[in-house]
C-alpha positions in Angstrom: 45.9 -18.6 3.5 47.8 -15.6 4.9 49.1 -17.7 7.7 50.4 -20.4 5.3 52.1 -17.7 3.2 53.8 -16.4 6.3 55.0 -20.0 7.2 56.4 -20.3 3.7 58.3 -17.0 4.1 59.7 -18.1 7.4 60.7 -21.4 5.9 62.6 -19.6 3.1 64.5 -17.5 5.7 65.6 -20.4 7.8 66.4 -22.6 4.7 68.8 -19.9 3.6 70.4 -19.7 7.0 70.7 -23.5 7.0 72.4 -23.6 3.6 74.8 -20.8 4.5 76.3 -22.0 7.8 74.8 -24.8 9.6 76.4 -27.8 8.0 76.9 -29.6 11.4 73.1 -30.1 11.5 73.2 -31.7 8.1 76.0 -34.1 9.0 74.1 -35.3 12.0 70.8 -35.8 10.2 69.8 -39.4 9.5 69.4 -40.0 5.8 66.1 -41.9 6.5 64.8 -38.8 8.2 65.2 -35.9 5.8 64.7 -32.3 7.0 61.0 -31.5 7.2 59.4 -29.1 4.8 57.6 -27.2 7.6 59.8 -24.8 9.5 57.9 -25.2 12.7 60.1 -28.0 14.2 63.2 -26.1 13.2 61.8 -22.9 14.9 61.2 -24.8 18.1 64.7 -26.2 18.0 66.1 -22.8 17.3 64.3 -21.3 20.3 65.5 -24.2 22.5 69.2 -23.7 21.6 68.9 -19.9 21.4 66.6 -18.7 24.1 65.5 -15.0 24.2 67.3 -13.2 27.0 65.2 -10.5 28.8 66.4 -8.7 31.8 64.5 -6.6 34.4 65.8 -3.3 32.9 64.2 -4.1 29.5 60.8 -4.8 31.1 60.9 -1.7 33.3 61.8 0.5 30.3 59.0 -1.0 28.3 56.4 -0.4 31.1 57.6 3.2 31.6 57.2 3.8 27.8 53.6 2.5 27.9 52.8 4.7 30.9 54.4 7.8 29.2 52.2 7.3 26.1 49.1 7.0 28.3 50.0 10.3 30.1 50.6 12.1 26.8 47.3 10.9 25.4 45.4 12.1 28.5 47.2 15.5 28.4 46.4 15.9 24.7 42.8 15.1 25.3 42.6 17.6 28.1 44.2 20.4 26.0 41.9 19.5 23.0 38.9 19.8 25.3 40.0 23.2 26.7 40.5 24.4 23.1 36.9 23.4 22.2 35.5 25.0 25.4 37.3 28.2 24.4 35.8 28.1 21.0 32.3 27.8 22.4 32.9 30.6 24.9 34.2 32.9 22.2 31.2 32.1 20.0 28.8 33.1 22.8 30.6 36.4 23.3 32.6 35.4 26.4 36.0 36.2 24.9 37.6 36.8 28.4 36.6 33.3 29.5 37.8 31.8 26.1 41.2 33.3 26.6 41.5 31.7 30.0 40.7 28.3 28.5 43.1 28.7 25.6 45.9 29.8 27.9 45.4 26.6 29.9 45.5 24.6 26.7 48.6 26.4 25.6 50.4 25.5 28.8 49.7 21.8 28.2 50.6 21.8 24.5 53.8 23.6 25.5 54.7 20.9 28.0 54.1 18.3 25.3 56.2 20.2 22.8 53.4 20.2 20.3 54.4 23.2 18.1 51.5 22.9 15.6 48.9 23.0 18.4 50.7 26.0 20.1 50.5 27.9 16.8 46.8 27.2 16.5 46.2 28.4 20.1 48.1 31.6 19.4 45.7 32.2 16.4 42.7 31.8 18.7 44.2 34.0 21.4 44.8 36.8 18.9 41.2 36.6 17.8 40.0 36.8 21.4 42.3 39.7 22.3 41.1 41.6 19.2 37.5 41.0 20.2 38.2 42.6 23.6 40.2 45.5 22.1 43.5 44.3 23.6 45.5 45.0 20.5 49.0 44.9 22.0 48.3 41.4 23.5 46.8 40.3 20.1 50.0 41.5 18.3 52.2 39.6 20.8 50.2 36.4 20.2 50.4 36.7 16.5 54.2 37.4 16.7 54.6 34.2 18.7 52.5 32.4 16.1 54.8 33.8 13.4 57.9 32.5 15.3 56.5 29.0 15.5 55.6 29.1 11.8 59.2 30.0 11.0 60.5 27.2 13.2 58.5 24.5 11.5 58.9 26.1 8.0 55.1 26.7 7.6 55.1 29.3 4.9 51.4 29.7 4.6 51.0 30.4 8.3 53.9 32.9 8.0 52.0 34.8 5.3 48.8 35.0 7.3 50.5 35.9 10.5 52.4 38.8 8.8 49.1 40.0 7.3 47.5 39.9 10.7 50.4 41.8 12.3 50.3 44.4 9.5 46.5 44.9 10.0 47.0 45.5 13.7 49.8 48.0 13.0 47.4 49.8 10.6 44.7 49.8 13.3 47.2 51.4 15.7 48.1 54.1 13.3 51.4 52.8 12.1 51.1 52.5 8.3 54.8 52.8 7.6 55.6 49.7 9.8 52.6 47.9 8.2 54.0 48.5 4.7 57.2 46.6 5.6 55.2 43.8 7.2 52.9 43.4 4.2 55.8 43.6 1.8 57.5 40.7 3.6 54.3 38.7 3.3 54.2 39.4 -0.5 57.8 38.2 -0.9 57.1 34.9 0.9 53.9 34.3 -1.0 55.7 34.9 -4.3 58.5 32.7 -3.4 56.3 29.7 -2.5 53.8 30.6 -5.3 50.9 30.9 -2.9 48.2 32.5 -5.0 45.8 33.1 -2.1 48.6 34.7 0.0 49.6 36.9 -2.9 46.1 38.3 -3.3 45.7 39.0 0.4 49.1 40.5 0.9 49.0 42.7 -2.2 45.6 44.0 -1.2 46.7 44.9 2.3 49.9 46.4 1.0 47.7 48.6 -1.2 45.7 49.6 1.8 48.8 50.6 3.8 50.1 52.7 0.9 46.7 54.4 0.6 47.0 55.3 4.3 50.4 56.9 3.6 48.8 58.9 0.7 50.4 56.9 -2.1 47.1 56.6 -3.9 48.4 55.8 -7.4 50.6 53.0 -6.0 47.7 51.7 -4.0 45.5 51.5 -7.1 48.1 49.4 -9.0 48.5 47.1 -6.0 44.8 46.6 -5.7 44.4 45.8 -9.4 47.3 43.3 -9.2 45.7 41.7 -6.1 42.3 41.3 -7.9 43.9 38.9 -10.5 45.1 36.6 -7.7 41.8 36.7 -5.8 39.8 35.8 -8.9 42.2 32.9 -9.6 41.3 31.2 -6.2 37.6 32.2 -6.5 37.6 34.1 -3.3 34.4 36.3 -3.5 34.8 37.8 -0.1 38.4 38.7 -0.7 37.6 40.0 -4.2 34.7 42.2 -2.8 37.0 43.6 -0.1 39.7 44.5 -2.6 37.1 46.1 -4.9 35.9 48.2 -2.0 39.5 49.2 -1.3 39.9 50.1 -4.9 36.7 52.1 -4.9 38.0 54.1 -2.0 41.1 54.8 -3.9 39.2 55.9 -7.0 37.0 58.1 -4.9 40.0 59.8 -3.3 41.5 60.4 -6.8 38.2 61.9 -8.0 37.6 59.3 -10.6 33.8 59.1 -10.5 33.3 56.5 -13.2 36.0 54.2 -11.7 34.4 54.6 -8.3 30.9 53.8 -9.3 31.9 50.8 -11.4 34.2 49.3 -8.8 31.8 49.8 -5.9 29.0 48.4 -8.1 31.0 45.2 -8.8 31.8 44.8 -5.1 28.1 45.2 -4.3 27.0 42.5 -6.8 29.7 40.0 -5.6 28.9 40.7 -2.0 25.1 40.1 -2.5 25.7 36.9 -4.5 28.0 35.5 -1.7 25.8 36.8 1.2 28.8 38.9 2.4 26.9 41.5 4.4 30.0 43.3 5.6 31.2 44.1 2.1 27.6 44.7 0.9 27.1 47.5 3.5 30.5 48.9 2.8 29.9 49.0 -1.0 26.6 50.8 -0.4 28.3 53.4 1.7 30.8 54.0 -1.0 28.1 54.4 -3.7 26.1 56.8 -1.5 29.1 59.0 -1.1 30.0 58.8 -4.8 26.5 59.6 -6.1 25.8 62.4 -3.6 29.2 64.0 -4.5 27.9 64.6 -8.1 24.3 65.5 -7.1 22.7 62.1 -7.9 20.6 62.3 -4.7 17.7 60.1 -5.8 20.1 57.2 -6.4 21.8 57.9 -3.1 18.5 57.8 -1.2 17.5 54.5 -2.9 20.8 53.0 -1.7 20.3 54.2 1.8 16.9 52.6 1.9 18.5 49.3 0.9 21.1 49.8 3.6 18.5 50.4 6.3 16.4 47.4 5.3 19.4 45.2 5.3 20.5 46.4 8.8 17.0 45.8 10.2 16.8 42.3 8.6 20.2 41.5 10.2 18.8 43.0 13.5 22.1 44.9 13.7 21.5 48.0 15.8 24.9 49.5 15.1 24.4 49.3 11.3 20.9 50.7 11.8 22.4 53.7 13.7 24.9 54.3 10.8 22.0 54.2 8.3 20.0 56.8 10.3 23.1 59.0 10.5 23.8 58.7 6.8 20.2 59.8 6.1 20.6 62.8 8.5 23.9 63.9 6.8 22.4 63.7 3.3 19.3 65.7 4.3 21.5 68.2 6.1 23.6 68.5 2.9 20.4 69.3 1.0 19.4 71.9 3.6 16.4 69.9 4.8 17.1 70.5 8.5 13.8 69.3 10.0 14.1 65.9 8.3 17.8 65.7 9.1 17.0 66.5 12.8 14.5 63.6 12.8 17.1 61.1 11.6 19.8 62.4 14.0 17.3 61.9 16.9 16.6 58.4 15.7 20.3 57.6 15.6 20.7 59.0 19.1 17.9 56.8 20.3 19.7 53.7 19.0 22.9 54.8 20.6 21.1 54.9 23.9 19.8 51.4 23.4 23.4 50.3 22.7 24.5 52.2 25.7 27.2 53.7 23.5 27.8 57.0 25.4 30.6 58.0 23.0 28.4 57.8 19.9 25.5 59.5 21.7 27.6 62.5 22.7 29.1 62.7 19.2 25.6 62.6 17.5 24.2 65.2 20.0 27.1 67.5 19.1 26.4 67.1 15.3 22.7 67.8 15.9 23.5 70.9 17.9 25.9 72.2 15.3 23.3 71.6 12.6 20.6 73.4 14.5 22.8 76.4 15.0 23.5 76.4 11.2 19.7 76.1 10.6 18.9 79.0 12.9 21.6 81.1 11.2 20.2 80.2 7.8 16.6 81.1 9.0 17.7 84.4 10.5 19.6 85.4 7.3 16.5 84.6 5.2 14.3 86.8 7.4 16.8 89.6 7.2 17.0 89.3 3.5 
């Protein structure tokens, strides 16, 4: 049926051309042999009188084009494979190997002129460099990612690249520079009405202002960010901003605001299985409760923290839990129990082969024991 419709269409085209300018054919036609309804004889005649002219250059160009497409496909497949290998290497903790794979993929994508793929690779490279603590190289990768996003007018990628650059600047102790970077991200997000981008950028801008000591401004930015994060139903982002806001309230000495904010962060983090923000909220609550003498509640929270760290089999978080116990008992003047927890924390540091933490904890323990001896001596003298 489709073929017959196609034939009819072709017939209409050639009938139109016949009526417009080919009257010589009509004059030669025998009245007893009218023009056929089917266009096929006409098509055959047309090809006989108007043969298709093909030269060697046309064929050569066509063949080259087919070969080029094949080479591009093979190169793209190779780069895609290297990208996946890098992802697997990074997931297994071999970030140095992952970076090598991604750099090879980047070279291929660059030769193909694939800007979108190059941008993706720079994102992965930044992640790998951060994992290895190579922050300057990570910043360079993200800046290249930002340049590509600007070239292709990818506003969402610009927003996230600027936030990543700002975060690295904060990590390197440059809060003033990070404020400018986050502010630019906020402006772009507002311009394109990107709700997710506004929530993230405002939250990070608040963090940068808090680092500069602009606590009241930080609180306003966090509160503004929360409205956007709730609109997009981003529980991890919301919990992170709530923890930031809790830190700001704690710095301002607002006990009620601190407890309520950290409490909200803890509930959201538990519900969304966000262990990072859950642990962070517990730490904030422990500090807040112990600052006003609510030690029983602080110890309850520390027990939750230690259980969570052990369930996750996270030695580093276990170390932090032991140290928090030690500090709280030291604050209460219970030096023998505090010493026990410091020693447990030191033991975990040895397992982790973290010499820096081990030395720091030994120093804390030594200082506490000196204070304990002085306290004991003063008691005897009294």
